[in-house]
C-alpha positions in Angstrom: 0.0 0.0 0.0 2.4 2.6 1.2 5.2 1.2 -1.5 2.8 2.0 -4.6 2.0 5.5 -3.3 5.8 6.3 -2.3 6.5 5.0 -6.1 3.8 7.3 -7.7 5.3 10.6 -5.5 8.8 9.4 -6.6 7.7 9.8 -10.1 5.9 13.1 -9.5 9.6 14.2 -7.8 11.5 13.1 -10.7 9.9 14.7 -13.3 9.8 18.1 -11.2 13.4 17.7 -10.6 14.3 16.4 -14.1 11.6 18.4 -16.3 9.4 21.0 -14.8 12.3 23.1 -13.2 14.7 22.6 -16.2 12.8 24.1 -19.3 10.3 26.7 -19.8 8.4 24.8 -22.0 7.2 22.5 -19.4 6.7 25.2 -16.6 4.4 27.0 -18.8 2.1 23.8 -18.9 1.5 24.3 -15.1 1.1 27.1 -12.4 4.5 27.6 -11.1 5.5 30.7 -9.3 8.7 32.0 -7.6 7.5 30.8 -4.3 6.7 27.1 -6.0 10.2 27.4 -7.3 11.9 27.9 -4.0 12.0 24.9 -1.3 8.3 24.8 -1.0 7.7 22.1 -3.2 10.5 20.1 -2.4 9.3 20.0 1.5 5.8 19.1 0.5 7.2 16.1 -0.9 9.4 15.5 1.9 6.5 15.8 4.7 4.5 13.6 2.3 7.1 10.5 2.7 7.5 11.3 6.7 3.5 11.4 7.1 3.2 8.0 4.9 5.0 5.9 8.0 2.7 7.4 10.4 -0.6 6.7 8.3 0.3 3.2 7.1 2.6 1.6 9.6 1.0 0.0 12.4 1.7 1.6 15.8 1.9 -0.6 19.3 -0.9 0.7 21.6 -0.1 -0.6 25.0 -2.4 2.0 26.7 -5.0 4.1 26.6 -2.9 7.1 25.8 -1.2 5.3 23.1 -4.2 5.0 21.2 -5.4 8.5 22.0 -2.1 9.6 20.4 -1.8 7.4 17.4 -5.3 8.0 16.4 -4.6 11.9 16.7 -1.6 11.8 14.3 -3.2 9.4 12.2 -6.2 11.8 11.7 -4.2 14.8 11.3 -1.8 13.6 9.0 -4.5 12.3 6.6 -5.7 16.4 6.8 -2.4 17.6 6.1 -2.1 14.9 3.3 -5.1 16.2 1.8 -4.3 19.8 1.9 -0.8 18.6 0.2 -3.0 17.2 -2.8 -5.2 20.1 -3.0 -1.8 22.4 -3.2 -0.6 19.8 -6.1 -3.4 20.0 -8.2 -3.3 23.7 -8.3 0.0 23.7 -9.2 -0.2 20.9 -11.8 -3.5 22.8 -13.3 -5.7 19.3 -12.9 -8.9 21.2 -13.0 -9.7 20.0 -9.4 -11.1 22.4 -6.9 -11.7 22.2 -3.3 -15.7 21.9 -4.1 -14.7 19.1 -6.2 -12.8 17.4 -3.1 -15.3 17.8 -0.9 -17.5 15.8 -3.2 -15.1 12.7 -3.1 -16.4 10.5 -0.1 -13.0 9.3 0.4 -12.1 12.9 1.4 -14.9 14.3 3.0 -15.6 11.3 5.3 -11.9 11.4 6.8 -12.0 15.3 6.8 -15.5 15.2 9.0 -14.0 12.8 11.2 -10.9 14.8 12.0 -12.1 18.0 12.4 -14.8 16.5 15.3 -12.2 14.9 17.2 -9.1 17.0 16.5 -10.0 20.4 15.0 -12.8 21.4 16.9 -13.9 19.0 19.8 -15.9 22.1 21.2 -17.6 24.0 18.0 -19.2 27.0 18.6 -20.7 29.3 16.2 -21.1 33.0 17.0 -21.0 32.2 20.9 -23.3 29.2 20.6 -23.0 25.8 21.2 -22.9 23.6 18.1 -21.3 20.2 19.2 -18.8 18.4 21.3 -16.8 15.3 20.6 -14.4 13.7 23.0 -12.6 10.4 22.4 -14.3 7.3 24.4 -12.3 4.9 26.5 -13.0 1.9 24.4 -10.9 2.6 21.4 -8.2 0.3 20.3 -5.6 0.1 17.4 -8.3 -1.0 14.8 -11.3 1.2 16.3 -11.8 4.8 16.8 -14.9 5.5 19.1 -16.1 8.7 20.5 -19.1 10.5 22.1 -20.7 13.2 20.0 -23.2 15.8 21.1 -24.6 17.8 18.4 -27.6 20.5 17.9 -28.9 18.7 14.8 -29.3 15.6 17.3 -30.8 17.9 20.0 -27.7 17.5 21.8 -28.7 13.4 22.4 -25.5 11.4 23.1 -24.2 9.4 20.4 -21.8 6.9 20.1 -19.6 7.3 16.7 -17.5 4.7 15.9 -14.9 4.4 12.9 -12.4 1.2 11.6 -9.6 2.5 11.3 -8.1 0.1 8.6 -11.3 1.5 6.4 -10.1 5.4 7.3 -6.5 4.2 6.1 -8.1 2.5 2.9 -10.1 5.5 2.2 -7.2 8.0 2.2 -5.3 5.2 0.1 -7.9 5.6 -2.7 -8.2 9.2 -2.5 -4.4 9.3 -2.5 -4.4 7.0 -5.4 -6.9 9.0 -7.3 -5.3 12.2 -7.2 -1.7 11.0 -8.0 -2.9 9.1 -11.1 -4.8 12.3 -12.0 -1.3 14.3 -11.8 0.7 11.6 -13.4 -1.7 11.7 -16.3 -1.3 15.6 -16.6 2.3 15.2 -16.5 2.5 12.3 -19.0 0.8 14.8 -21.6 3.3 17.5 -20.6 6.0 15.0 -21.1 4.7 14.1 -24.2 4.5 17.4 -25.9 7.9 18.0 -24.6 9.5 14.6 -26.5 7.5 16.0 -29.5 9.7 19.4 -29.5 12.6 16.9 -29.0 12.2 15.0 -31.9 11.7 18.2 -33.5 15.2 19.8 -32.4 17.0 16.5 -33.6 15.3 16.6 -37.1 16.5 20.2 -37.2 20.4 19.5 -36.1 21.8 18.6 -39.3 19.8 21.2 -41.1 20.0 24.3 -39.3 22.8 26.8 -39.0 25.2 26.7 -36.1 23.3 30.1 -34.8 19.4 28.6 -35.5 20.4 25.7 -33.1 21.7 27.5 -30.3 18.5 29.9 -30.5 16.3 26.7 -30.8 17.8 25.0 -27.7 17.5 28.6 -25.7 13.7 28.5 -26.1 13.0 24.4 -26.2 16.2 23.0 -24.6 17.9 25.0 -22.3 19.7 22.7 -20.3 22.1 21.9 -22.8 24.0 25.0 -21.9 24.7 23.8 -18.4 26.4 20.7 -19.8 29.9 21.7 -19.9 31.9 24.8 -18.8 32.0 26.6 -22.3 28.3 25.8 -23.4 26.9 29.1 -22.6 25.9 31.0 -26.1 28.3 33.8 -26.2 31.2 31.5 -25.5 30.0 29.0 -28.0 29.3 31.8 -30.3 33.0 33.0 -29.8 34.6 29.1 -30.4 32.4 29.0 -33.7 33.8 32.1 -35.1 37.2 30.7 -34.7 36.5 27.3 -36.0 38.9 27.6 -39.0 41.7 28.8 -36.9 42.9 25.7 -35.0 41.4 22.2 -34.6 41.0 23.1 -30.7 38.1 25.1 -31.8 36.3 22.8 -34.5 36.7 20.1 -32.0 34.8 22.3 -29.7 32.1 22.4 -31.9 31.7 19.1 -32.7 31.6 17.8 -28.8 28.6 20.4 -28.5 27.0 18.9 -31.5 27.6 15.2 -30.4 26.7 16.2 -26.5 23.4 17.9 -27.7 22.4 15.0 -29.8 23.2 12.5 -26.9 21.8 14.6 -24.5 18.3 14.8 -26.5 18.2 11.1 -27.1 18.9 10.5 -23.5 16.1 13.0 -22.3 13.8 11.5 -24.4 14.5 8.1 -23.4 14.2 9.3 -19.7 10.7 10.7 -20.6 9.5 7.5 -21.6 10.9 5.6 -19.2 9.1 7.4 -16.5 5.8 5.9 -17.5 7.0 2.5 -18.5 5.0 -0.3 -16.4 6.8 -0.7 -13.1 8.9 -3.9 -13.1 8.7 -6.3 -10.5 11.5 -8.2 -9.3 10.7 -12.0 -8.9 12.2 -13.9 -6.1 14.8 -16.4 -6.8 15.3 -19.7 -4.3 19.1 -19.9 -6.2 21.8 -20.1 -2.7 24.4 -17.5 -3.4 27.5 -18.8 -1.6 29.0 -17.1 1.3 32.5 -17.0 -0.7 33.0 -17.2 -4.2 37.0 -17.6 -4.4 39.0 -17.4 -7.5 42.4 -18.7 -7.7 44.8 -17.4 -10.2 48.3 -18.7 -11.0 51.2 -16.6 -10.8 51.5 -16.5 -14.8 48.1 -14.9 -14.8 49.0 -12.5 -12.4 52.0 -11.0 -14.4 49.7 -10.9 -17.4 47.4 -8.6 -15.5 50.8 -6.6 -14.3 51.9 -6.2 -17.8 48.1 -5.1 -19.0 48.1 -2.2 -16.7 47.4 1.2 -18.7 48.3 4.5 -18.3 45.6 6.5 -17.2 44.9 10.3 -17.0 41.5 11.1 -15.8 43.1 12.1 -12.5 45.3 14.8 -13.8 42.5 15.9 -16.2 40.2 16.0 -13.6 42.1 18.5 -11.6 43.1 20.6 -14.7 39.4 21.0 -15.2 38.9 22.7 -11.6 42.4 23.9 -10.6 43.1 27.2 -11.9 45.9 29.0 -10.3 49.4 28.4 -12.1 50.9 26.6 -9.3 48.3 24.0 -9.4 48.4 23.9 -13.0 52.1 23.4 -12.9 52.2 20.4 -11.0 49.4 18.2 -12.5 50.1 19.7 -16.0 53.5 18.8 -15.6 52.7 15.1 -14.4 50.4 15.0 -17.7 53.4 16.2 -19.4 55.7 13.5 -18.7 53.0 10.9 -19.4 52.6 12.1 -22.6 56.2 13.6 -23.6 56.2 12.3 -27.1 52.7 13.8 -28.2 53.2 17.2 -29.5 49.5 18.2 -29.9 48.9 17.5 -26.0 52.2 19.7 -25.2 51.2 22.5 -27.0 47.5 22.6 -25.8 49.0 22.6 -22.1 51.2 25.4 -23.5 48.5 27.3 -24.4 46.0 26.3 -21.4 49.1 28.0 -19.6 49.1 30.8 -21.3 45.4 31.3 -21.3 45.0 30.1 -17.7 42.1 32.8 -16.8 40.8 33.3 -20.1 37.8 30.5 -20.1 37.1 29.9 -23.7 40.8 29.6 -24.5 41.5 27.3 -21.5 38.8 24.7 -21.7 38.9 24.3 -25.8 42.2 23.6 -25.5 41.3 20.9 -22.6 38.9 19.5 -24.2 41.1 19.1 -27.4 43.6 17.1 -24.8 40.8 15.0 -23.4 39.5 14.2 -27.2 43.0 13.2 -28.1 43.3 10.8 -24.6 39.7 9.6 -25.3 38.9 10.9 -22.1 35.6 12.8 -23.2 
């Protein structure tokens, strides 16, 4: 029960983080305000997760006070989650308002129980007594009983009794219904966005470089965060010099490759989010506690011989270390490893000469990565 709801909530969170916050095209499909773009939405999701445990995990009730506390927590958390659902329906423009929710018995019955017991146990209107509701002493873990006196019944004593499993099941149905409604709306948004991605893919080899940048700026702005130099001004500067040196053409080629790869990956992820949930089948196969494999001395010698020179440590440092002393240290290590590669030595010299010029430094850096197959 809780697992399925958590799965759906996580899908909503994934789409929020990977699409709705990233792309203006997606943002324009929902009601996203400056307040919503802060931690506000994340706090709602976190609070949802925390209150799932209170609602769906059975708690021990060893005394009347335990039962009292557990029932109040249960009803209050259901109430809070109902309010959260109302807020999510507004944010995602699902066309459902509070009046519609009140017509849903899975919402209204539980809300009324909570309001009578927790919200307003003593209710007055303009100073006139309306009702009082107090917990009875014959509650148990699976049953809420309270004593009710209401003006609609001439303040005659009533014993109200509700099954806790039924309360929880109503709330599960409520959450299921509106999580599905939200996910269907998000599915439509991602479908529309995937069509935009396909359109960009079809134009990449047909439009000019500046046209591709302009289209990406409108529909796929995340590409400009993909690399150090993938802001529009830097890319245009590099493009204007692509005929001067291979380092500039290499960066443009890399941008096209990354754009195509990113579009493909994002489209696949959008589709994956709505694929049927895979269930892991249990296996009875025993896994050995130890799985020891012995190698003879000749195999060990072969492994040592096959050990390859790597460059990713030095390249990682050169990508982030921008002062001359650090550059000399890590650049020097790379020089020694590549002492016979003239292109790399020249690009290291170019990086050192332009250590504070982002375009020149990283254009040379990217050519080194390409040369060493470390992209």
